Phi, psi and omega in degrees: 000140180243124177243174174226137177279183184294341178265002177089004180288142181282131179233129181253120177272120187258311186193177169239145173248113179265125182243136176229129177239159162258128179247119183261131176278113177278334174225169180302147185240133177236109169255106191288149170239172178299137180253014185303326185257016180291133181280158176299133185084359178271194180283137183286319183231109186262169177259164180282136180223156173289137182290327188286335181218006176068019178272130181294156176205167178248118182295144177301328181297326180295317180289314183295313179300319178294317179296316179299315180300315179296318178297321177290326175295317179298319181285346179072037182235163175282166180303127177079007184260001178253114182301321182294315178295319181297321184294332180268311185273346185085157177206117186302317186298325179269359183060037180260120178290154181284142172267000180244135174243115177259115175284155170296148187251137182234163179307147163295160180301319184295312180300316181296321180292315182296314181292323179298331182260353189295138175270004188248011176261150181271329175226167180309115176076358188221168179238161179244127179249126178269133184228165171202168177263146178251123175294120187287349178261313181268340180076012182269140179277146180209175176055056178294145180207157179239137185233125177278136177208162174277135186285159180297150179099348182282146178246140173243154170265121178251122178245130180228140179242132176253122173273125176254109188261319191259311179198169183301324181297326176299322175300317179297318180294317179295317178298319179297316181292322176299318178297323174297320180293327176292316179297317180299317181294319178300331181262011176231236179200160179245143176081203184264164174063030180300325180291347178255017175101353181285160164074017177282128185230162178221129178263132182218177172052053178292129170243132185231133182222124173276130176241095177297161182300327179302326185268344191300323183249024182299320182293342181277345183281000000 
């Protein structure tokens, strides 16, 4: 398929590359939601959940934003100042669309079942961690707070799609940058409170599928 961008440049859509990973939580994970309606005596910082069934999930925007930020840090550039990163992740100022699609991530079937039946969770699918601040002079604890998080050992399914528009080498470049982003994330953290041990993750079980344009609309026929 041949498309044209807003400047009239010719773009050839070749295929999509569908990637599926299993992401394991090595430490507890907090992806925060609004706490505006938290009751007195309740949890101070809650996690994000689906409204229809109260099951926690990880937004695709959290993964994409964190990976991009880490890649820009590694490259030593400001936001939007690296042309190679912009060409893969997109950049609104330059009106460049993203070549990567990050789906929202959900529990594996096994993890959802195990957590749903667990006697060791404080809330459905989650645990509550109590924290406080320590006065460095007096050594006295203060500012107690409770943080909801997903427990270590849980697995998520992560689905990412690479759009290959111009040539096969562009797909290779996008895949290579994505792998660098994953490596950077594994050595950093996802979500909040990473400096206090939260959010360490590990990606495994990569499944990769090329979907040429000829097959892309087979289900529509």
